[in-house]
N, C-alpha and C positions, 0 to 999 in steps of 0.2 A: 445404521442410522436406521430408522423404520421407514418403509418405502411407502407406505399408502397414506400418510400425512407428512410428506418430507416438506419443509418449509419454503424450499425453493423451486419446487416443481410447478409445472405452468398449471392454470387451472382445469386443463383438460384431466389430468388426473382424477377429479372428483367425478368426472362423468365414466371413468371406467372404473370406478369401485362397484356399483349395483348390476354390473353383468355377470351372467352366468358363470362364463370364465374366472372373473375375479371371485366369484363364491368357492369356486373349483381350488381355485388358489391356495385361499385362506384354509378350506376344510380338510382338501385332503395334502395337498402339498407343503402345508403349514408354513406358507410362505409371509413373514415380517419383514424383512430387512433387506436393505437395497442389494447386498452381499449376496443374500439367498436368490435373490432376483435374479443378479448375473452369475450365478452358477446353473439356474436352469435354463437362460438364453443361450448359454453358450452348449448346453448339453448333449446337443446332437450332432454327433462327429459323424457318424455313418455315410457314407458317400453314397450309399444305395437310396438314402431318405427320400420321399415322397411328400410332396407340400400337399398333404391331404389327412383329415382325420382316420383313414383308414391305412394308413401307412403301417407296414408292420415290418420295418425296418429295426436294427438290434437297437439302436439309442432309444425309438419310441417302445418297444416292448420294455425293457429296462425300466424305462419311467412306469409303464402303467402296471408293471409287476411291484414296483417298490411302493407307488403310491394309492391303488387302484382308482387309476385317472381314466376315464376311458374316451378320453379326448388328448393324447400327449402333444400334439402338435398345436394345436388350438391354444395349449396352455403356455406351450414355448412362445408363441407366437404375442401372447398375451403379456409375459411377462418381457418381451423384447418394447412391446407397446409403452411399458410402465417405467423403464428404464429412458427411453426418448422423450419424456417429459421431463425427466432433470437437463439442467446448465452443462453444459461441456465439463465445468470444474467440478461438476459433483457429480458425472457420468463415469462410474472404475473404468468403461469398458476403454476411454480414452489415453492414447500414449501417453507415458508418462514424461514431464519436461525432462528428466534428468537423461534423457538421451539426444534432447532436441538442445539446436542452435549452439555447440560447443564451439569455443574457439578452436582453430588447428590446433594439434598437438597437446592438448591442456593448457596450462596456466605457464609452462616452461617456454610457450612464444612469446609472453612478456617479459623474457631479459631483454637487458640490454636497452638500447635509443629506440626501438620498435615495439610498439603496444597494440593487442588487439581489444578490439571494443568486445566487452561480454554483452551479448542478448540478456543470458539468462535473469529471469526474476526470481529464481530456487530459492527457498528457504531450508535451511539445512540444521540439523540440529532436532532437537525434542518439539515439541508444540508448541510451546509458548512463545517460540521465537516466531510463529506466523500473526500475531496478533499485533495489530496498529491501530493507534488513537488519534484524534483529531484530524479524521479524514473527511475529505472533500465530495459534494456530488454522490448521484446514485450507485448505489451497487452494482456491479459489474453482473451482468445475467452470464457470462461468459468468460474464457479467459483468451489470452491472447495467442493467435495462432502461428505459435513456432516452431513448425512440422518442416521437413525437410524440402525443400524445392531443387531444381535440378541447379548446380551453379555453374557456371561457365571458369574457363581455364584462365583466359587472358586478365589480368589485372586493371583495372581504370584507376592513373595516376591524377590527382585531382592537388594541385596547387593551390594554398592563400596568401594574399597579402591583406593588410591592412592599414590604413592611414586614419587620420582624426584631425581633427578643429573644433574651435569654439566660436559659437555661433558670433554674430553681430549684438543681439541682444539676447536674453534671458540665461536663463541656466543650463546646466547640464554640457554633454559634448555629441559632437557630429560625427560617427563613426564612419567609416567607408571600408568596404572589405571587398577584396577580387578575387573571386573564382577562375581558376584557369585548368581547361579539362586537358590534358596533353593526349594528341593526336584527335580529340573531337571538339576544335574550338568553337563549335557551331553552341554548343552547351554553355560556353563564356558566359558568368554572371558579373554584375556590377552589386552590390550591397550596402543602401546607407540605412544606418540607425541611429533615431536621435535618441540620445540615454538619458535618463533623471538624474540629479545629483547623485553622487558617490557609485557610479555603474562603475564598472571593471574594463579596462581597455581591451579585454578579451570580449566585451558583448557584440563588438560587431562582428566576429570573426564565427563566433558562438550560433548568432543567426545567419551566417552564411554556410555553415556546415551542414545546419538545416536545410536551406534551400540546396544545395549542390546535390545532398543526400538523395534528397526528392526527386532531385530532375535525372538522376543517373539511372542506369539500369540495374532494375530490383535483384538482377539475377549477377549481377555481376561484382565480384569480387573487388572492395575497394580500397587503393593506399591514399589517404589523406594526409599531404605533406605541409607541414606546418614549421613556424618560426621560432614559439616558443613553448616549451614544455610545460606553461604553468596550465594551459589549455588543456594539453594530453594529460597532464596527471587529475586534472577535476574530471575528466569522461573516464579515467580508468583506475587508476588505482584510490580518488577521493571518492569513488562515485557509489561504493556500498555505505560510506558513512557519511555521506549529502543525505542521502535517502533514508538511514536510519534515523535523522533528526531531522526529515521533511524540508532541508534547506534553511533551516532558520538562520537568519542571520546574512543570509545570500544577498545581495543586489540583484537585481533582474532574475530571482528564481522561476518564474512561470517562462521567462525566455528557455532558461536553460533545461527545465523539466522536459519540455515540448522538443526540443532538441534531444534528448534522451529518448523520447517515444517515437521522432521520426528513425534514429539509429538503431531502437528495437525492431521498427518495422522493415527495414532492411535484411533480404530473403539471401544475402551472401555474407562472406566475413568482410567486417573494415579493419583495418591496421592504419595505425596514425604513425609518421615518420617524423621527426627533428629532420631539417632543413639543415644539410652539410655541405660546406664548402668543398671543392667548387662543384660536388655533383647536383644538375638541376638545377645550376645558379640563374641560367638566363629564362628558364620558366617559373622560377620565383621571382624576377625582374618584372615579368609581362605580367604575374597577379601583381605586385605591387601597382602599376600600371593601371592596371583596372581597379583598385581598390582609391587610389589620388582622382579618377574618373569619375568613380561613387560619390565622394564629395560633392560633385557638382548637379545631381540628381536633385531634382525640385522637390519631389516627395519624399520621405522614407519607406524601404520595403516594408511589407505587410507581415508579419509573423506566419510561420507553416505551422498549422495546427496539428499536432500526432492525434490518432485514434485513442480514444478514451481509455482502450484495453489495454493498453501500452505504457499508461501511466502509473507509477505508483505513489498511492494517495497516503499519506498522515506520517506519523512518525512512529518505530518498532518499540512498542510495548517493553519486551526484555532490556531495552537499552534509556529505557528513561530514567531520567534524573528529577530533582525537586527543580534546580534552574533550570533546564531545559524545558518541564511542564510550562514553568511560568513565564518564559518567554513567547513559547508556542500559545499561551493566553492571551497574553499582552498582544500580540501579535494578531489577534481577531479571529484565530481560527476557530474558535467555538460562537462565533457571534459576526457581526459585521464591524467593519474598521469605524472608530468613532471620526465626524467631520472634523474638518481642520478649522479650529477658530480664525475667525476673519481678522482680531484682534492678532494674534500672533501672526499671522500671514503676511500681516502688512508692516509690524517691525522685524521681522527678520529679511522680507525684502528691502526694507531701509536700512539694514545692517549691511546687506550684501552690496547693497550699490554704495556705500560710505566708504565700504574695504575697497571695492574697485576706484573710487575715485582717489583713496587715500593712497592705496599702495599699489593699485595696477592689479592687484590677484583677485581673481575669483576664489570664491569659497562655497562650501556647502552647508546643507542645513546640520546635517550631522557633526560637522567642525565646528559651530556656533554651539550647539548643545552642549559639546562636550568641553567646549574653552570654558562656559560658565561654572562648570563642577572642578575646577583644577584646582590641585590642594593649595595654589599659593594662595587662594582668598580664604578670607576667614568664613565662618559657616555662615557667618550674619549677612557679609557680603556675596553671599551665593545665593542664598535664599532672595535677599532685595534683587538682585539679577535675572534670576527666575522671575520672578514677578515683574519686574520690568519687560522681560523680553514677551511674556505673556501680556503686558500693558492691563493685569490684574487687578492693581490697585485700584478702590472706589472711589475714583475722582473723577471729574471734568465730565461727560458723555454718560459716564456708567449712572450719574444724577437725574442724565436729562433725557427721560424715560416718558413714554406716554403714560405708563401705568404708576408714577412717581406724584404725590401729592406735590402743590405748590410749595411748602414749608422746605421738604425734601430736595425739589428742583432747584432752590436758591443756592445749596451745595456746590452744584455746579461751577458757577462762576467765584474765581477769586475776589476775597474780602480787600485786597488792597488796591487793585486795579480794574478789578470787573471783566478780567478777561477770562476766556473758558479754561478752567484749572487742570490742564493735561499736564501728563508726565513731563512732556516736553516744555511747557511753560514753569513749572514749579523748579525744576532742573539748571534750567539757562534761560528764564527770561524773566521773573517774576522780582519788581521792583521791591520787595519788603528785604528790610536786610537779613542777609543768609547767603543765599547762591553766588551772587555777584561777588560780596568779599571772601566766599571761602575758595571760589576762581582764581582770585587773585593772589590770596595767598598760594595755591598751587602752582599758579604761574613762578612766581616766584621763586619757591624750593626747586622749582624745577630748572631755573636759567640757573640757579645754585650749581644745581647738579651737573646740566651739560655746560655750562662758563656760553649762556643765550642762543641755547639751542630752541629750535621752532615749536613754537606753543601753537594750536590751534584751540579756539574758545568751543569747548565741548559741548555734545547735543547730546540727546538720547542715543541715536548710533553709534557715534561717535565713543562716550561710554563703554557700551558693549564691543565694539571695535577695539579698544585699547585693552579689553579685558581678555582679549585673544594673544596678546604679546606671546612668543615663542617660551616654551620651557627652557631655563637656562640649569646650566650645571649637571646635565645628564650626558651619557655619549653622544659624541661628534655634535657639541654644543658649548660655543663658546661661555665663559664665565663672567662674560660681559653684561652684570646687574641692573643695564639701561632701562630695557625693553620691559624688565619685571618691574623697577620702582616705577614706571609710569603707570602700568597696570595697578600697581597697590595704590599710589596717590589718586588715581582717578576716580577707584571704586570707592576707596575710604572716603573720599570729598563727597561723592555722590549721595553714598548711605546716610553720611549726616547733613547734608542738604535734607534730604525725605527726611529724616527723624528730627531736624529743627521745626521743619515745615508743620510735621502734625502736632508736636509739643504745641505751638502757637494757636493751632487754629482749634484742636480739639480740648486741649490740658488749659491754656490760659486766654482761651476765649479772643484770638487774634489781638492780644496783646503782642509789640512789636518788640524784637532782641534787641539790646544795644549793639553796636559793631566791638566793643571791646570783648564783650561774650560769645561772640561767634568765632572771634580769632582766638580768644583761649580754648575752645571748646573743639576747636579743628585740630589745634595743637597736639592736644592732650589723646582726639583719636590717633593722629599721625605716630605719636609716642608711643602710645600702646602699641599698635603695630609694629615700631620698633622693637619693642620688649617681646611682644611674642613671636618674633623672627628670630630673638635671640634664644626664648625657651627651645624652640622647634628645632634647636642644633643638638638636644641633649640628648648625647649618644645612647641615652637608655630605650629610644624610641627606635631603635633599630634604623630596618630598611626607608622608616617613614623620616629621618632625621634629616634638616635639608644641611649642604655643605656650609662648614662656617665658611669657608670663601667668599660662595654665592653671597650670602648674608652680605659682609662685608664690602664687595663691589654694588649691592642693591644701594646699600646707604654712604658710600665714599662720596663726599663732596658735599652732605647735607649735615652732616653732626655738628655740637655747637663746639669748638673749642679742638677740634679734629686733632689740629698738629700737637696737643698734650695730651691726646690717649696714647695708650699702648699699642703696638702691633698688633697683636690679637688684644681686641677689648670687647667680646662676645661673652664674655664671661663678667665683665666688670656692671657695676651697675652705678646708675647716675647718668648712662649716656643718653643725653636729649639731642632732637634735631634742633639745630641753630637757626633761628629766624632774626630779620634785621630790624621787625618792630619791637616793643616794648612790651610785658604781659604787665597788665595794670590789678594789682593786687587787689583781692577783697571785690571783684567783678570776677562773674562767670561760673 
């Protein structure tokens, strides 16, 4: 690489260009490249050399004879000055990474239950392996200092314990981690970590590892004793793969990256040890006690920040796939994350509150989003739930804005009762024929299915909660189709209420539907869903086919003249849902 206009050199290089020694270097020594500057800078090896332009040692005389340079010592010093303007990672005189920070005895030490943390960030292979994209922050001016340091022989053993609890209010989990330093209890730590939704259980321990390593003696070998091999694998076996994809899809990725940086900053080997009974049992129990006490801390523990030079940013280009690139772009690595929609956040909060009150369980945002994409739901129902969760349908307050003209603001009110026409009002409160009749029919069919089972009046949050019924017919899941039936019944009924409202308001100019028409439309929608289930059992669909037994269990107890149907009625035509009301022909 050219030395005189090196892109990474400090501005001081420009001031060196116009000097007399620089002119001699270019004209007499023909110095152009960094490698040529290195050769000249180390060319004087004669022990009798004197730091003077009048030196007549063997090395200086050789340079003078070869280049006709009158001042060899001065030019050698100038070449060294040129190289000093380069950052460490661009200076060929720096010691190679390959000889630094090796784990003891190489990779063989990582056999069995004990694993060493590999501090190296060396890229092996061809030059294509060094390129990374979607990087963050400013370019590094230097590189991590992984040079050899004096290492003490005595190994410090550190035990980790963990505990967790759910907060009284809010989402997420409170993790407690205890750090017990064997033979050095003055360094013991209690770490509290308040996680976001979806954070893994190991998050508290990972933060505790960062605090423990930062507090330990930098030159002392460490043995980190943990009870879970998941955390050990993340920091050893899976580390390279995670860094290649820039930790995409990993919750608390920033915490994990900083912990890895802290481990790389340590100057001595770090060994991970899986806890074995009964060795270290008492010490591990003391760490667990510290973890439980950490849950009582008032404030969460701070994050330990690693030096920027020890953090690897971006994803490796040579392992990049289209799917990975899409995930990184979607995650906002090429720009700022889009702000959260207040309407969406409000709906998610109401759904989680409804779930906690009805089932006693806490759910995360990712679980809700996965639930509305469940293949049990029809495509139209999935789209309807997605819009409902975002509160994106243009009704109610969407029209009641200052920028709207008066004739459009009037659309914010229900033409039937004058109330603000929110989705909650449309689906469960409006007095116009539609929602009340449909939910009555749904309740009747649910009672027939479950034999007087409990029925809750649906609302927007409860409709979304019912859509999160557990999948049936899969491994380790019972083939009881009742939760699945409630999911289909609720979503299809809510979707029909919305369609009937749009037909009434938009197409029919607020002309009311008759009760008979509403009943017939609902019965047709439920029967269409039954037929779709029958079709989805076709073996031509391969792995996407629904188990026949699951379909039979889902609709068991709801069919017309079910006692007269064959045992395997899936392939039969004319199978209908049976209801007690009579269908008035000629209407609907």
